Steps between C-alpha positions, in 0.01 A plus 500: 500500500621846420596728788156610628655778708582712192127579480476609865562874556641443850799317347564710185809666644674168572761353268424176310726316744319642804158423353603140429646461849178635653276296269663178622363573850134516392267201530189437292151482646167432328162638614145419393222758449378629836804369687676738741860562401557703815263583789458839662635504855707186457880489482662579169673225301689748286475652152265356236538557128209395278623297202155428360142551608329780693446584864342773710611663825206527744494689826244395763394772741411445866130476410568225248462714187739396223655744254708413194801733518716367219504255209802299385592318177815358343820685604321678789634442849384540858633430845809714473450629856532140623855499362592776744315388813297205616189692599146395409357533147312826437255333255394162373586409143254265330557318171229592246599220260768228488806699609866413509726699732870506569569553868813639664520443877623770731780268622625442143476872423704593811758231420551626146518863613780407740691346210444792260473841664459676164188295431360599838557867426336477157195312628465732800499801267224343288297417811534861617379631159197269518421616856527865392257439209255329738516783753467761225193323357337504845532871554 
């Protein structure tokens, strides 16, 4: 399979070598329609990149109301916060059709960052840009 990370904006600034090194740490997971990929309030498994299929991020409020806050398709990713800390998920992500994801655990991410500080700097800069865009869109 071709390097799926070349399609993921978070990893655009990495060299081919760095992308390949990182790609080798991902595992593949399959989800059926309606299946929870991650669950709001539960611990984070890490970063998910959608290879094929579609999913939606859903936030459930205290009164049980559910709101779709994002939609994901091939090359989209979510769970980047879980790479930086092991806090609870801020939303559930539900597969809308048969969906294949590549998953990078926080432990693997930390291990690879320790081996390649330049990669850590590049990914951290991309995460900061994404956070700024999110904050800007909110206000």
